DSSP file (Angstrom, degrees, kcal/mol; ACC not computed):
  #  RESIDUE AA STRUCTURE BP1 BP2  ACC     N-H-->O    O-->H-N    N-H-->O    O-->H-N    TCO  KAPPA ALPHA  PHI   PSI    X-CA   Y-CA   Z-CA
    1    1 A D     >        0   0    0      0, 0.0     4,-2.4     0, 0.0     5,-0.2   0.000 360.0 360.0 360.0 118.9   42.0  -32.1   73.4
    2    2 A E  H  >  +     0   0    0      1,-0.2     4,-2.6     2,-0.2     5,-0.2   0.885 360.0  49.9 -60.0 -42.4   39.8  -33.9   75.9
    3    3 A Q  H  > S+     0   0    0      2,-0.2     4,-2.8     1,-0.2    -1,-0.2   0.899 110.7  50.1 -65.8 -39.6   37.2  -35.1   73.3
    4    4 A H  H  > S+     0   0    0      2,-0.2     4,-2.4     1,-0.2    -1,-0.2   0.922 111.6  49.0 -61.7 -44.9   40.0  -36.5   71.1
    5    5 A F  H  X S+     0   0    0     -4,-2.4     4,-2.8     2,-0.2     5,-0.2   0.925 112.7  47.6 -60.2 -46.0   41.4  -38.3   74.1
    6    6 A R  H  X S+     0   0    0     -4,-2.6     4,-2.7     2,-0.2     5,-0.4   0.930 111.1  50.8 -62.0 -46.3   38.0  -39.7   75.0
    7    7 A D  H  X S+     0   0    0     -4,-2.8     4,-1.9     1,-0.2    -2,-0.2   0.926 115.4  42.6 -58.3 -46.5   37.3  -40.9   71.4
    8    8 A F  H  X S+     0   0    0     -4,-2.4     4,-2.9    -5,-0.2     5,-0.2   0.961 116.6  45.8 -65.0 -52.0   40.6  -42.7   71.2
    9    9 A T  H  X S+     0   0    0     -4,-2.8     4,-2.4     1,-0.2     5,-0.2   0.926 117.3  42.0 -62.3 -48.3   40.6  -44.3   74.6
   10   10 A L  H  X S+     0   0    0     -4,-2.7     4,-2.3    -5,-0.2    -1,-0.2   0.886 115.9  50.8 -67.2 -37.9   37.0  -45.5   74.5
   11   11 A G  H  X S+     0   0    0     -4,-1.9     4,-2.4    -5,-0.4    -2,-0.2   0.914 112.1  46.7 -63.9 -43.1   37.4  -46.7   70.9
   12   12 A W  H  X S+     0   0    0     -4,-2.9     4,-2.3     2,-0.2     5,-0.2   0.939 114.0  46.6 -65.3 -48.2   40.6  -48.6   71.7
   13   13 A L  H  X S+     0   0    0     -4,-2.4     4,-1.8    -5,-0.2     6,-0.4   0.912 115.1  46.8 -62.0 -42.5   39.1  -50.3   74.8
   14   14 A S  H  X S+     0   0    0     -4,-2.3     4,-3.1    -5,-0.2    -1,-0.2   0.909 112.1  49.9 -66.3 -42.0   36.0  -51.2   73.0
   15   15 A K  H  < S+     0   0    0     -4,-2.4    -2,-0.2     1,-0.2    -1,-0.2   0.905 114.8  44.2 -63.6 -41.1   37.8  -52.5   69.9
   16   16 A R  H  < S+     0   0    0     -4,-2.3    -1,-0.2    -5,-0.2    -2,-0.2   0.793 131.0  20.2 -73.9 -28.9   40.1  -54.7   72.1
   17   17 A S  H  < S-     0   0    0     -4,-1.8    -2,-0.2     2,-0.2    -3,-0.2   0.658  85.9-130.8-118.0 -20.6   37.4  -56.0   74.4
   18   18 A G  S  < S+     0   0    0     -4,-3.1     2,-0.3    -5,-0.3    -4,-0.2   0.705  71.1 121.0  71.9  18.5   34.0  -55.7   72.7
   19   19 A V        -     0   0    0     -6,-0.4     2,-0.3    -5,-0.2    -1,-0.3  -0.888  67.4-116.7-118.1 145.0   32.8  -54.1   76.0
   20   20 A Y        -     0   0    0     -2,-0.3     2,-0.3    -3,-0.1   -10,-0.0  -0.615  34.4-166.4 -77.6 137.9   31.3  -50.7   76.6
   21   21 A F        -     0   0    0     -2,-0.3     2,-0.4   -11,-0.1    -7,-0.1  -0.916  15.3-147.5-123.7 151.3   33.4  -48.4   78.9
   22   22 A D        -     0   0    0     -2,-0.3     2,-0.4     2,-0.0    -2,-0.0  -0.938  18.8-163.2-112.2 143.2   32.7  -45.2   80.7
   23   23 A L        -     0   0    0     -2,-0.4     2,-0.6     2,-0.0   -13,-0.0  -0.991  10.7-159.6-134.3 128.6   35.5  -42.8   81.1
   24   24 A E        -     0   0    0     -2,-0.4     2,-0.5   -18,-0.0    -2,-0.0  -0.941  11.6-165.7-107.7 123.7   35.9  -39.8   83.5
   25   25 A V        -     0   0    0     -2,-0.6     2,-0.3     2,-0.0    -2,-0.0  -0.918   6.4-170.5-109.8 131.7   38.5  -37.3   82.5
   26   26 A V        -     0   0    0     -2,-0.5     3,-0.1     1,-0.1     6,-0.0  -0.811  29.0-127.0-119.4 162.0   39.6  -34.7   85.1
   27   27 A D  S    S+     0   0    0     -2,-0.3     2,-0.3     1,-0.2    -1,-0.1   0.772  90.6  19.8 -77.4 -27.5   41.8  -31.6   84.7
   28   28 A S    >   -     0   0    0      1,-0.1     3,-2.1    -3,-0.0    -1,-0.2  -0.987  69.9-123.4-144.8 149.1   44.2  -32.4   87.5
   29   29 A N  G >  S+     0   0    0     -2,-0.3     3,-1.1     1,-0.3    -1,-0.1   0.675 111.0  70.4 -66.4 -13.6   45.4  -35.5   89.4
   30   30 A R  G 3  S+     0   0    0      1,-0.2    -1,-0.3     4,-0.0     4,-0.1   0.607  86.7  67.2 -74.3 -11.5   44.3  -33.6   92.5
   31   31 A D  G <  S+     0   0    0     -3,-2.1    -1,-0.2     2,-0.1    -2,-0.2   0.420  98.5  58.6 -88.2   0.9   40.7  -34.1   91.3
   32   32 A I  S <  S-     0   0    0     -3,-1.1    -6,-0.0    -4,-0.1     0, 0.0  -0.913  94.8 -94.0-128.0 155.3   40.8  -37.8   91.9
   33   33 A P        -     0   0    0      0, 0.0    -2,-0.1     0, 0.0    -1,-0.0  -0.284  32.8-122.9 -62.8 153.6   41.6  -40.0   95.0
   34   34 A H  S    S+     0   0    0     -4,-0.1    -4,-0.0     2,-0.1    -5,-0.0   0.874  86.8  91.2 -66.9 -36.4   45.1  -41.1   95.4
   35   35 A S  S    S-     0   0    0      1,-0.1     2,-0.6    20,-0.1    18,-0.1  -0.274  73.6-137.1 -62.2 146.6   44.2  -44.8   95.4
   36   36 A R  E     +A   52   0A   0     16,-0.9    16,-3.0    18,-0.0     2,-0.3  -0.924  34.2 160.3-108.2 122.5   44.2  -46.5   92.0
   37   37 A K  E     -A   51   0A   0     -2,-0.6     2,-0.5    14,-0.2    14,-0.2  -0.975  31.4-150.3-141.8 155.6   41.4  -48.9   91.3
   38   38 A L  E     -A   50   0A   0     12,-2.9    12,-2.7    -2,-0.3     2,-0.5  -0.984  15.0-162.9-125.6 117.2   39.6  -50.5   88.4
   39   39 A D  E     -A   49   0A   0     -2,-0.5     2,-0.6    10,-0.2    10,-0.2  -0.885   2.4-168.4-101.8 128.7   35.9  -51.2   88.8
   40   40 A I  E     -A   48   0A   0      8,-2.8     8,-2.7    -2,-0.5     2,-0.4  -0.957   7.9-161.0-118.6 111.5   34.3  -53.7   86.4
   41   41 A A  E     -A   47   0A   0     -2,-0.6     2,-0.3     6,-0.2     6,-0.2  -0.768   5.3-152.0 -95.4 135.1   30.5  -53.7   86.6
   42   42 A F    >   -     0   0    0      4,-2.8     3,-2.1    -2,-0.4    -2,-0.0  -0.707  27.1-112.6-104.9 157.3   28.6  -56.7   85.2
   43   43 A S  T 3  S+     0   0    0      1,-0.3    -1,-0.1    -2,-0.3    -2,-0.0   0.703 114.8  62.4 -64.0 -20.2   25.1  -56.7   83.7
   44   44 A N  T 3  S-     0   0    0      2,-0.1    -1,-0.3     1,-0.0     3,-0.1   0.400 122.9-102.3 -85.4   4.2   23.9  -58.8   86.6
   45   45 A G  S <  S+     0   0    0     -3,-2.1    -2,-0.1     1,-0.3     2,-0.1   0.310  79.5 133.8  94.7  -8.3   24.8  -56.0   89.1
   46   46 A S        -     0   0    0     59,-0.1    -4,-2.8    -5,-0.1     2,-0.4  -0.354  40.3-153.1 -72.8 156.9   28.0  -57.6   90.4
   47   47 A L  E     -AB  41 104A   0     57,-2.8    57,-3.5    -6,-0.2     2,-0.6  -0.999   9.7-158.2-136.0 132.0   31.1  -55.5   90.6
   48   48 A L  E     -AB  40 103A   0     -8,-2.7    -8,-2.8    -2,-0.4     2,-0.5  -0.956  15.4-166.6-107.3 120.0   34.8  -56.6   90.5
   49   49 A R  E     -AB  39 102A   0     53,-3.0    53,-2.8    -2,-0.6     2,-0.5  -0.937   4.6-171.9-113.4 122.6   37.0  -54.0   92.2
   50   50 A I  E     -AB  38 101A   0    -12,-2.7   -12,-2.9    -2,-0.5     2,-0.5  -0.959   6.1-161.7-114.3 125.2   40.8  -54.3   91.6
   51   51 A R  E     -AB  37 100A   0     49,-2.8    49,-2.1    -2,-0.5     2,-0.5  -0.914   3.2-155.1-111.2 132.6   43.1  -52.0   93.7
   52   52 A F  E     -AB  36  99A   0    -16,-3.0   -16,-0.9    -2,-0.5    47,-0.2  -0.908   7.1-152.0-108.0 129.3   46.6  -51.2   92.7
   53   53 A D  S    S+     0   0    0     45,-2.5     2,-0.2    -2,-0.5    -1,-0.1   0.878  77.0  63.0 -68.7 -38.7   49.1  -50.2   95.4
   54   54 A Q  S    S-     0   0    0     44,-0.2    -2,-0.1     1,-0.1     2,-0.1  -0.597  81.4-124.8 -92.3 149.5   51.4  -48.2   93.2
   55   55 A G    >   -     0   0    0     -2,-0.2     3,-1.6     1,-0.1     4,-0.4  -0.282  35.4 -95.5 -81.1 174.0   50.4  -45.0   91.3
   56   56 A V  G >  S+     0   0    0      1,-0.3     3,-1.5     2,-0.2    -1,-0.1   0.836 120.8  65.8 -60.0 -35.3   50.7  -44.5   87.6
   57   57 A G  G 3  S+     0   0    0      1,-0.3    -1,-0.3     3,-0.0    -3,-0.0   0.650  88.6  69.4 -64.3 -14.5   54.1  -42.7   88.1
   58   58 A Y  G <  S+     0   0    0     -3,-1.6    34,-1.9    33,-0.1    -1,-0.3   0.779  88.1  77.5 -72.1 -28.1   55.6  -46.0   89.4
   59   59 A W  E <   -C   91   0B   0     -3,-1.5     2,-0.3    -4,-0.4    32,-0.2  -0.601  62.4-165.9 -91.6 145.3   55.4  -47.6   85.9
   60   60 A R  E     -C   90   0B   0     30,-3.1    30,-2.5    -2,-0.2     2,-0.5  -0.925  12.9-138.0-126.8 151.3   57.9  -46.9   83.1
   61   61 A L  E     -C   89   0B   0     -2,-0.3     2,-0.4    28,-0.2    28,-0.2  -0.940  11.3-157.4-109.7 129.7   57.8  -47.7   79.4
   62   62 A G  E     +C   88   0B   0     26,-3.0    26,-2.0    -2,-0.5     2,-0.2  -0.897  60.2  31.7-102.0 136.3   60.8  -48.9   77.6
   63   63 A G  S    S-     0   0    0     -2,-0.4    24,-0.1    24,-0.2    -2,-0.1  -0.509  87.7 -85.1 109.8 177.6   60.9  -48.4   73.8
   64   64 A S        -     0   0    0     22,-0.3    -2,-0.0    -2,-0.2    -1,-0.0  -0.950  26.3-170.0-130.1 112.2   59.5  -45.7   71.6
   65   65 A P        -     0   0    0      0, 0.0    -1,-0.1     0, 0.0    20,-0.1   0.601  29.2-137.8 -78.9  -9.4   55.9  -46.0   70.4
   66   66 A N        -     0   0    0      1,-0.2     2,-0.7    17,-0.0    -2,-0.0   0.964  35.8-179.5  50.8  57.2   56.2  -43.1   67.8
   67   67 A F        -     0   0    0     16,-0.1     2,-0.8     2,-0.0    -1,-0.2  -0.818  19.6-167.8-100.7 113.2   52.8  -41.9   68.9
   68   68 A D    >   -     0   0    0     -2,-0.7     3,-1.9     1,-0.1     8,-0.0  -0.851   2.2-168.0-101.8 100.9   51.4  -38.8   67.1
   69   69 A F  T 3  S+     0   0    0     -2,-0.8    -1,-0.1     1,-0.3     7,-0.1   0.608  79.8  71.5 -67.6 -10.8   48.5  -37.6   69.2
   70   70 A S  T 3  S+     0   0    0     -3,-0.0    -1,-0.3     2,-0.0     3,-0.1   0.623  76.5 102.3 -80.7 -10.7   47.4  -35.3   66.4
   71   71 A E  S <  S-     0   0    0     -3,-1.9     5,-0.0     1,-0.1    -4,-0.0  -0.318  89.5 -88.1 -66.9 155.6   46.3  -38.2   64.2
   72   72 A E     >  -     0   0    0      1,-0.1     4,-2.3     4,-0.0     3,-0.4  -0.303  37.6-114.3 -61.6 149.6   42.6  -38.9   64.0
   73   73 A A  H  > S+     0   0    0      1,-0.2     4,-2.7     2,-0.2     5,-0.2   0.880 115.7  53.9 -55.8 -42.2   41.3  -41.3   66.7
   74   74 A D  H  > S+     0   0    0      1,-0.2     4,-2.2     2,-0.2    -1,-0.2   0.879 109.0  48.6 -62.3 -37.9   40.4  -44.0   64.2
   75   75 A V  H  > S+     0   0    0     -3,-0.4     4,-1.7     2,-0.2    -1,-0.2   0.914 112.3  48.5 -66.9 -43.4   44.0  -43.9   62.8
   76   76 A L  H  X S+     0   0    0     -4,-2.3     4,-0.6     1,-0.2    -2,-0.2   0.915 112.0  49.2 -62.1 -43.7   45.4  -44.1   66.3
   77   77 A I  H >< S+     0   0    0     -4,-2.7     3,-1.0     1,-0.2     4,-0.5   0.925 109.4  51.6 -62.4 -46.1   43.2  -47.0   67.2
   78   78 A D  H 3< S+     0   0    0     -4,-2.2     3,-0.2     1,-0.2     4,-0.2   0.842 116.9  38.9 -62.5 -34.5   44.0  -49.0   64.1
   79   79 A G  H 3X S+     0   0    0     -4,-1.7     4,-1.8     1,-0.2    -1,-0.2   0.413  89.0  95.7 -96.1   2.6   47.8  -48.7   64.6
   80   80 A M  H <X S+     0   0    0     -3,-1.0     4,-2.9    -4,-0.6     5,-0.2   0.877  78.2  55.7 -65.9 -39.8   47.8  -49.1   68.4
   81   81 A S  H  > S+     0   0    0     -4,-0.5     4,-1.6    -3,-0.2    -1,-0.2   0.913 109.3  47.7 -59.8 -42.8   48.6  -52.9   68.5
   82   82 A D  H  4 S+     0   0    0     -4,-0.2     4,-0.5     1,-0.2    -1,-0.2   0.902 113.1  48.8 -64.1 -40.6   51.7  -52.4   66.4
   83   83 A R  H >< S+     0   0    0     -4,-1.8     3,-1.3     1,-0.2     4,-0.2   0.923 109.7  51.0 -65.0 -44.2   52.8  -49.5   68.6
   84   84 A L  H >< S+     0   0    0     -4,-2.9     3,-1.7     1,-0.3    -1,-0.2   0.823  98.8  66.2 -64.7 -30.7   52.3  -51.4   71.8
   85   85 A A  T 3< S+     0   0    0     -4,-1.6    -1,-0.3     1,-0.3    -2,-0.2   0.718  97.7  55.4 -63.9 -20.0   54.3  -54.4   70.5
   86   86 A T  T <  S+     0   0    0     -3,-1.3   -22,-0.3    -4,-0.5     2,-0.3   0.504  97.9  82.5 -89.1  -4.8   57.4  -52.1   70.6
   87   87 A L    <   -     0   0    0     -3,-1.7     2,-0.4    -4,-0.2   -24,-0.2  -0.698  55.9-162.6-106.1 152.3   57.0  -51.2   74.3
   88   88 A K  E     -C   62   0B   0    -26,-2.0   -26,-3.0    -2,-0.3     2,-0.4  -0.991  14.3-146.5-130.1 125.0   57.9  -53.0   77.5
   89   89 A V  E     +C   61   0B   0     -2,-0.4     2,-0.3   -28,-0.2   -28,-0.2  -0.752  28.0 163.2 -90.4 133.5   56.3  -51.9   80.8
   90   90 A H  E     -C   60   0B   0    -30,-2.5   -30,-3.1    -2,-0.4     2,-0.1  -0.969  37.4-102.8-144.9 161.4   58.5  -52.2   83.9
   91   91 A N  E     -C   59   0B   0     -2,-0.3   -32,-0.2   -32,-0.2   -33,-0.1  -0.474  18.9-137.6 -83.9 158.7   58.4  -50.8   87.4
   92   92 A S  S    S+     0   0    0    -34,-1.9     2,-0.2    -2,-0.1   -33,-0.1   0.472  83.4  44.8 -95.3  -2.6   60.6  -47.9   88.5
   93   93 A E  S    S-     0   0    0      2,-0.2    -2,-0.1   -35,-0.2   -35,-0.0  -0.782  84.5-112.5-132.4 176.0   61.7  -49.5   91.8
   94   94 A S  S    S+     0   0    0     -2,-0.2     2,-0.2     2,-0.1    -3,-0.0   0.578  85.3  90.5 -90.0  -9.3   62.8  -52.8   93.1
   95   95 A W  S    S-     0   0    0      1,-0.1    -2,-0.2     0, 0.0     2,-0.1  -0.491  78.0-108.2 -89.8 160.8   59.7  -53.6   95.2
   96   96 A E        -     0   0    0     -2,-0.2     2,-0.5     1,-0.1    -1,-0.1  -0.335  25.0-117.0 -81.0 162.6   56.6  -55.4   94.1
   97   97 A T        -     0   0    0     -2,-0.1     2,-0.4   -44,-0.0    -1,-0.1  -0.899  24.6-140.1-100.1 125.6   53.2  -54.0   93.5
   98   98 A D        -     0   0    0     -2,-0.5   -45,-2.5     2,-0.0     2,-0.4  -0.692  18.9-170.8 -85.0 136.2   50.4  -55.3   95.7
   99   99 A I  E     -B   52   0A   0     -2,-0.4     2,-0.4   -47,-0.2   -47,-0.2  -0.995   3.0-166.3-127.6 130.9   47.1  -55.8   94.0
  100  100 A S  E     -B   51   0A   0    -49,-2.1   -49,-2.8    -2,-0.4     2,-0.4  -0.923   4.3-157.6-117.4 147.1   43.9  -56.7   95.9
  101  101 A V  E     -B   50   0A   0     -2,-0.4     2,-0.4   -51,-0.2   -51,-0.2  -0.980   7.1-172.6-125.7 132.6   40.7  -58.0   94.3
  102  102 A E  E     -B   49   0A   0    -53,-2.8   -53,-3.0    -2,-0.4     2,-0.6  -0.992  12.2-152.6-128.2 128.2   37.2  -57.7   95.8
  103  103 A W  E     -B   48   0A   0     -2,-0.4     2,-0.7   -55,-0.2   -55,-0.2  -0.898  11.5-169.1 -99.7 119.0   34.1  -59.3   94.4
  104  104 A I  E      B   47   0A   0    -57,-3.5   -57,-2.8    -2,-0.6    -2,-0.0  -0.916 360.0 360.0-113.0 107.0   31.0  -57.3   95.3
  105  105 A A              0   0    0     -2,-0.7    -1,-0.1   -59,-0.2   -59,-0.1   0.447 360.0 360.0 -87.7 360.0   27.8  -59.3   94.5
């Protein structure tokens, strides 16, 4: 359910950072550019753009988070820190991931 996903994701990010986020959800990965980037806009108009060389499929999770997506968003948000503590993120190949950072004032 797209609204449930949005509620959880925005709630989790806001709870962890105290920052407002905007989230665009699409039906297919073909609806977004291949490049992976994170734009962080600041209240003074500045923008920090971080580009990741590898796609999401490059990363793997070790462990089992026991994540039941049918739970209410508030329940998922409250238990997320405990779930994340059981996971280890690692790359699926032996090469490094290049990351570039651009400051746009």
